[in-house]
C-alpha positions in Angstrom: -81.4 -13.8 -27.2 -79.6 -11.6 -29.7 -76.4 -11.9 -27.6 -76.7 -15.7 -27.4 -77.3 -15.9 -31.2 -74.3 -13.6 -31.8 -72.1 -15.6 -29.5 -73.3 -18.7 -31.4 -72.6 -17.3 -34.7 -69.2 -16.1 -33.8 -68.0 -18.9 -31.8 -65.0 -19.5 -33.9 -64.0 -15.9 -33.9 -64.3 -15.9 -30.0 -62.2 -19.0 -29.8 -59.4 -17.5 -31.9 -59.6 -14.2 -29.7 -59.4 -16.3 -26.6 -56.3 -18.3 -27.8 -54.6 -15.1 -29.0 -55.2 -13.5 -25.6 -53.9 -16.6 -23.7 -50.7 -16.4 -25.9 -50.2 -12.8 -25.3 -50.6 -13.3 -21.5 -48.3 -16.2 -21.5 -45.7 -14.3 -23.7 -46.0 -11.4 -21.0 -45.5 -13.7 -18.2 -42.4 -15.3 -19.8 -41.0 -11.9 -20.5 -41.5 -10.5 -17.1 -40.1 -13.8 -15.6 -37.0 -13.7 -17.7 -36.4 -9.9 -16.9 -36.9 -10.6 -13.3 -34.4 -13.4 -13.3 -32.0 -11.2 -15.2 -32.4 -8.4 -12.8 -32.0 -10.7 -9.8 -28.8 -12.2 -11.3 -27.4 -8.8 -12.0 -28.3 -7.7 -8.5 -26.6 -10.8 -7.1 -23.4 -10.1 -9.2 -23.4 -6.5 -8.0 -23.8 -7.4 -4.5 -21.0 -10.1 -4.7 -18.8 -7.5 -6.4 -19.5 -5.1 -3.6 -18.9 -7.7 -0.9 -15.5 -8.6 -2.5 -14.5 -5.0 -2.8 -15.4 -4.3 0.8 -13.5 -7.2 2.0 -10.4 -6.8 -0.2 -7.1 -5.5 1.2 -6.4 -2.1 -0.1 -2.9 -1.3 -0.3 -1.5 2.1 -1.4 2.1 3.4 -1.7 3.0 7.1 -1.4 5.5 9.6 -0.5 5.0 11.8 2.6 6.8 14.4 4.6 5.8 15.8 8.0 8.3 18.5 8.2 9.0 19.4 4.6 12.7 18.4 5.1 12.8 14.6 5.0 10.6 12.7 2.7 9.5 9.1 3.4 8.1 6.3 1.2 5.1 4.6 2.8 3.1 1.4 2.3 -0.3 1.3 4.0 -3.1 -1.1 4.1 -6.4 1.0 4.2 -8.7 -1.9 3.7 -10.5 -4.1 6.1 -8.6 -7.3 5.6 -4.9 -8.3 5.8 -2.6 -8.6 2.8 0.2 -11.0 2.3 3.1 -11.7 -0.1 3.4 -8.1 -1.0 6.0 -7.0 -3.6 6.6 -3.3 -4.3 8.5 -2.1 -7.3 9.5 1.6 -7.5 10.9 2.5 -11.0 12.3 6.1 -11.5 10.8 7.8 -14.7 13.0 10.8 -15.1 16.3 9.5 -13.8 18.2 6.1 -13.7 18.5 5.2 -9.9 16.5 5.3 -6.8 17.4 7.8 -4.0 20.4 6.2 -2.1 18.5 5.9 1.1 15.9 3.7 -0.6 18.3 1.4 -2.2 18.7 -0.8 0.9 15.1 -0.6 1.8 13.9 -4.0 3.0 10.4 -3.2 1.8 11.5 -2.6 -1.8 14.2 -5.3 -2.0 12.6 -8.3 -0.2 8.9 -7.4 0.0 6.5 -7.6 2.9 5.2 -10.9 4.2 2.1 -9.6 5.9 0.4 -6.2 6.4 -2.6 -5.9 8.7 -5.6 -3.6 8.3 -4.7 0.0 9.3 -0.8 -0.9 9.3 1.7 1.4 7.7 5.4 0.8 6.8 7.8 3.6 6.2 11.3 3.9 4.7 13.3 7.1 4.6 13.8 8.4 1.1 16.1 11.2 2.1 16.2 15.0 2.4 14.5 17.1 -0.3 17.9 18.6 -1.3 19.4 15.1 -1.7 16.8 13.7 -3.9 16.5 16.6 -6.3 18.8 16.6 -9.4 21.3 19.4 -10.2 18.4 21.6 -11.7 16.4 21.2 -8.5 13.7 19.0 -10.2 12.2 16.3 -8.0 11.9 12.7 -9.3 8.8 10.8 -10.3 8.3 7.1 -10.2 6.1 4.4 -11.4 5.0 2.2 -8.5 3.6 -1.3 -8.8 2.2 -3.1 -5.8 1.3 -6.9 -6.0 -0.3 -8.6 -3.1 -2.6 -11.4 -2.1 -5.5 -11.6 0.4 -6.0 -14.3 3.0 -7.7 -16.5 0.3 -4.8 -16.3 -2.1 -6.6 -13.9 -4.6 -4.0 -11.8 -6.2 -4.2 -8.0 -6.9 -1.9 -5.5 -8.7 -2.1 -1.6 -8.2 0.0 0.6 -10.6 0.2 4.3 -10.9 2.7 7.2 -10.9 4.1 9.0 -7.9 5.4 12.6 -8.6 7.4 14.4 -5.9 7.0 17.7 -7.7 4.0 18.3 -5.7 6.5 19.5 -3.0 8.1 21.9 -5.5 8.5 25.2 -3.9 7.2 24.0 -0.5 10.1 22.2 1.0 12.3 23.8 3.6 16.0 23.8 4.2 17.3 24.0 7.7 20.8 25.1 8.7 22.4 23.5 11.8 22.5 25.9 14.7 24.4 25.9 18.1 21.9 23.4 19.6 22.5 20.8 17.0 26.3 21.4 17.2 26.3 21.1 20.9 24.4 17.8 20.8 26.8 16.3 18.2 29.8 17.6 20.5 28.2 15.9 23.5 27.8 12.7 21.4 31.4 12.8 20.3 32.5 13.5 23.9 30.7 10.5 25.3 32.2 8.2 22.7 35.8 9.6 23.7 35.2 9.1 27.3 33.9 5.6 26.6 37.0 4.7 24.6 39.3 6.2 27.3 37.7 4.1 29.9 38.1 1.0 27.9 41.7 1.8 27.3 42.4 2.4 31.0 40.6 -0.9 32.1 42.7 -2.8 29.5 46.0 -1.0 30.5 45.1 -1.8 34.3 44.5 -5.5 33.5 47.7 -5.8 31.5 49.7 -4.2 34.4 48.1 -6.5 36.9 48.9 -9.6 34.7 52.6 -8.4 34.4 53.0 -7.9 38.3 51.4 -11.3 38.9 53.9 -12.9 36.3 56.7 -11.2 37.9 55.8 -12.4 41.5 55.4 -16.0 40.2 58.9 -15.8 38.6 60.6 -14.5 41.9 58.7 -17.0 44.0 
């Protein structure tokens, strides 16, 4: 009875508490819903970013040497999708011109139309002795690689390539008897070929003169 009397006497207070509790619960539900939506949207954005990155062509340009004597400039697609309309710009930073062997490189002058995943292109830059300056310093370059994916999305990669990483580790090789013999054999083959061609031409000319003389006598 006392409880019922208290409830009856405090009905207004109970109503206010009930409304307040309802408002608080509603506010909490709205807060949780908004944060859940925000988290879901952010998760979707992150997943989409990861998906794009995983499916983006990944082109890298670098210098490489297998024998520490000849250095090559290479362009590789280490991504999972093909790249197209590739433009490569190699700008010297501590000198004015590119190594002479790279000046006529089709990769640098004309670009690359298409590069499949896992494919690598290579252009000879020259021997280490050739590309060093008079003080035996190696060049460094700023390289910029622009390309598109299959869906025509465009990408740009830019960084510095420093050949001084090979400083003190390159090798010089003097030509020995084996190399000289190979060159002499090559020269000999060319001389023999020229002599044979000359002999054939001389024989044909003699035959033509003989036939002409016979026709005149006849």
